[in-house]
C-alpha positions as CSV (number, residue, x, y, z in Angstrom):
1,M,23.0,-2.6,47.8
2,A,20.9,-0.7,45.3
3,I,22.6,0.9,42.3
4,D,21.2,4.4,41.7
5,K,23.4,5.3,38.7
6,I,25.1,3.1,36.1
7,Q,27.9,4.7,34.0
8,S,28.0,3.6,30.4
9,E,31.6,2.5,30.9
10,S,30.5,-0.1,33.4
11,I,27.8,-1.9,31.3
12,N,28.4,-4.3,28.4
13,L,25.8,-3.4,25.8
14,A,26.2,-6.8,24.2
15,D,24.8,-8.5,27.3
16,N,21.2,-9.5,27.7
17,F,19.2,-7.9,30.5
18,A,16.1,-9.0,32.4
19,F,14.1,-6.1,33.8
20,T,11.7,-6.5,36.7
21,G,10.3,-3.0,36.5
22,T,8.8,-0.9,33.8
23,V,10.9,0.3,30.9
24,T,9.7,3.5,29.3
25,G,10.9,5.5,26.3
26,A,11.8,2.4,24.3
27,G,10.0,1.2,21.1
28,G,7.0,3.0,19.6
29,A,4.0,2.4,17.5
30,N,3.8,2.4,13.7
31,T,0.6,4.5,13.7
32,P,-1.3,5.7,11.9
33,Y,-1.8,2.7,9.7
34,F,-4.5,1.6,7.2
35,Y,-5.5,-1.2,4.8
36,V,-8.3,-1.1,2.3
37,Y,-9.2,-3.4,-0.6
38,L,-11.6,-3.7,-3.5
39,N,-14.2,-6.4,-2.7
40,S,-16.0,-6.0,-6.0
41,T,-15.2,-5.5,-9.7
42,Q,-14.4,-2.1,-11.1
43,T,-15.0,-1.7,-14.9
44,V,-12.3,0.6,-16.4
45,S,-11.7,2.0,-19.9
46,D,-9.1,0.2,-21.9
47,N,-5.6,1.4,-21.6
48,T,-6.6,4.3,-19.3
49,S,-5.1,5.1,-15.9
50,T,-8.0,4.9,-13.4
51,K,-8.1,5.6,-9.7
52,I,-9.1,2.5,-7.7
53,A,-12.5,2.8,-6.0
54,F,-12.0,0.9,-2.8
55,D,-15.1,-0.4,-0.9
56,T,-13.7,-2.3,2.1
57,E,-11.7,-1.0,5.0
58,V,-9.9,-3.5,7.2
59,Y,-7.8,-1.1,9.4
60,D,-7.7,2.6,9.8
61,T,-6.3,3.7,13.1
62,G,-7.1,7.4,12.7
63,N,-10.0,7.3,10.3
64,N,-7.7,8.8,7.7
65,F,-8.8,6.8,4.7
66,D,-11.7,8.4,2.8
67,L,-13.7,5.6,1.2
68,T,-15.9,8.1,-0.6
69,N,-13.0,9.7,-2.5
70,D,-10.6,6.7,-2.3
71,Y,-7.6,8.3,-0.8
72,F,-5.6,8.3,2.5
73,V,-5.1,11.7,4.1
74,V,-1.7,11.8,5.8
75,P,-2.4,13.0,9.3
76,E,1.1,14.1,10.3
77,D,4.5,14.8,8.9
78,G,6.8,11.8,8.8
79,T,8.2,8.9,6.9
80,Y,5.6,6.4,5.6
81,H,5.7,3.0,4.0
82,F,2.9,2.4,1.4
83,I,2.0,-0.9,-0.3
84,G,-0.5,-1.5,-3.1
85,G,-1.6,-4.1,-5.5
86,V,-4.0,-4.2,-8.5
87,A,-5.6,-7.3,-10.0
88,F,-6.4,-7.0,-13.7
89,F,-8.5,-9.4,-15.8
90,D,-10.6,-9.4,-18.9
91,S,-14.0,-11.0,-18.3
92,V,-14.7,-11.7,-22.0
93,A,-11.5,-13.1,-23.6
94,N,-8.8,-15.4,-22.3
95,N,-5.2,-14.5,-22.8
96,S,-6.0,-11.0,-23.7
97,I,-3.9,-8.6,-21.5
98,N,-1.2,-6.9,-23.5
99,G,0.1,-4.9,-20.6
100,C,-0.9,-3.3,-17.3
101,S,0.5,-0.9,-14.7
102,S,-0.1,0.1,-11.1
103,A,0.9,3.4,-9.5
104,I,0.8,4.9,-6.0
105,K,0.4,8.7,-6.2
106,L,1.0,11.4,-3.7
107,G,-1.4,14.1,-4.9
108,S,-1.0,14.0,-8.6
109,T,2.7,12.9,-8.5
110,V,3.5,9.2,-9.1
111,I,5.8,8.0,-6.3
112,A,5.9,4.3,-7.2
113,Q,5.0,2.6,-10.5
114,R,5.2,-0.9,-11.9
115,E,4.8,-1.6,-15.6
116,N,4.1,-5.1,-17.0
117,N,4.0,-5.7,-20.8
118,F,3.4,-9.1,-22.4
119,Y,5.0,-9.4,-25.8
120,S,4.5,-13.1,-26.5
121,N,1.5,-15.0,-27.8
122,A,1.0,-16.3,-24.2
123,K,-0.8,-13.3,-22.8
124,P,-2.5,-13.7,-19.4
125,S,-6.2,-13.2,-18.8
126,F,-5.4,-12.4,-15.1
127,F,-2.5,-10.5,-13.7
128,S,-1.7,-9.0,-10.3
129,S,0.8,-6.1,-10.0
130,E,2.2,-5.2,-6.5
131,L,4.4,-2.3,-5.5
132,S,5.7,-0.5,-2.4
133,V,7.4,2.8,-1.5
134,I,8.9,4.6,1.5
135,R,8.3,8.3,1.3
136,E,8.5,11.5,3.3
137,C,5.0,13.0,3.6
138,S,3.5,16.1,5.0
139,A,0.2,16.5,6.9
140,N,-2.8,16.5,4.5
141,D,-1.0,14.8,1.6
142,Q,-3.3,12.4,-0.3
143,I,-2.3,8.9,-1.2
144,T,-4.1,7.1,-4.0
145,L,-3.7,3.9,-6.1
146,Y,-4.2,3.8,-9.9
147,G,-4.4,1.0,-12.4
148,R,-4.2,0.7,-16.2
149,C,-4.9,-2.3,-18.3
150,D,-4.4,-2.7,-22.1
151,S,-6.6,-5.6,-23.3
152,T,-7.0,-7.0,-26.8
153,A,-10.7,-7.6,-26.1
154,S,-11.0,-3.9,-24.8
155,N,-13.0,-5.2,-21.8
156,P,-10.6,-4.8,-18.8
157,R,-11.7,-5.1,-15.2
158,I,-10.0,-4.4,-11.9
159,G,-10.5,-6.3,-8.7
160,A,-10.9,-9.9,-7.8
161,G,-13.5,-9.9,-5.0
162,S,-12.8,-10.9,-1.5
163,S,-9.4,-12.4,-2.4
164,Q,-8.0,-8.9,-1.7
165,H,-5.7,-8.8,-4.8
166,T,-6.5,-5.1,-5.2
167,F,-5.4,-3.3,-2.1
168,L,-3.7,-0.2,-0.6
169,G,-2.1,0.0,2.8
170,G,0.4,2.0,4.8
171,Y,1.8,3.1,8.1
172,K,4.1,5.7,9.6
173,I,7.6,4.4,10.2
174,I,9.1,5.0,13.7
175,T,12.0,7.3,13.4
């Protein structure tokens, strides 16, 4: 006997079910999504917030990341999760980084920021700063990543080559 209709009172939702047909309307896709990184070294001015100039795109499901202008254009309204990381180093002096920061911006507004300051004599010559944020976005919003490095040698650099320490990624959350 085939069952045409199941009433919610007659099913135990804690049970496991094995379906032999096709189930539709369940799940979803976290698209659009993207991931870019800096495969080279970017020279920056000392203690100055600088937009990261990405040069390598790994994923971009909707071609929404603009490698020429270094930003992700949000294609549709929704809730998004963004992740970013910036690798800082000084190519001249060891133990020379006083502090650094990374920031994800929506337009000109900082939506996530991480500050790192090194007050001891044991200052690093390399440091990687990662951050993430979940944010409501509107279509055509622009997402960018910035980095700032304060170096005693005044010769800071961003990027660490193909190790992908300087990156930006994100995806739309299924709601």
